[in-house]
N, C-alpha and C positions, 0 to 999 in steps of 0.2 A: 459191770457191763462195759463201762467206758475204757477200763484197762485192757480188756480183751479186744476191743475195737481199735485201740491205739496200736496194739501189737499187730493186728491184722492190716492196719493202715500202713505201718512201716514196711511190712512184707510186700503189700500191694504196690508201694511207691516204686520199687525197683522195676517190677514188671510193667508198670504204667509208663515210666520214662522209656523203657525199652520199646514198648509198643508205640509211643508217640514218635520216637526217632525213626523207627522202621516203616511206619505206615504214612506219615505226613511228609510231603515232598517240599514243604515250605521250609525256609530257613529261619521263620519267625519263632522266637523263643516263646513269645506270648501265646501263640496258637498251640504250640506243643505242650505248654504248661496247662492250658485250658483242657486239651485232650487227656492229659495225664490225671487231672483232677477228675474229670468225668469218668475216666476208667476206674479210678479208686471208688468214687461214690456209687457207680453202678454195680460194683462187686462187693459192696459192704454186706456183711451177713445179717441184715435186718429186713424186716418185711418191707415190701415195695412202697407202700404209702408213706412210710417215714424216712426213707432213704435220704431224700432231699433235705428234710429237716435235720437229720443227724449230720449230713454233709455241711450244712450251714453252721451248726453248733461246733463242729470240729474243723471248720475252714482253715483256721490259722495252723492247726496241728497237721492237717493234710498238706497244706502249702510247705510247711517246714520239712515234712518227711520227703516231699518230692524234691525240695532244694538239696537235701542231704543225698538223695539218690543221684541226682544230676552231678553234684560234686564228686561223689564216689566213682561214677562211671567216667567222668572226665579224667580223673586221676588214673584210673585203670587204662584208659585209651592212651594217655600220654606215656605210660610206662612201657607200652608195646611198641 
């Protein structure tokens, strides 16, 4: 179960970072990161009552996936 969730989280992280960048007008990285984390947790393929619990259990993994997505997107942006 967690292996599939981790794969899904990695996929969602890129969409989450893109969403946070486009929808938030703030330059605060902290606010954007929180929005990205919420984006991922809200879209986890688990039943609603346990989404927050799974989000807490996988918090470090979600954070890491988002950091990787930010790094990748910044690299792509700098190449263009």
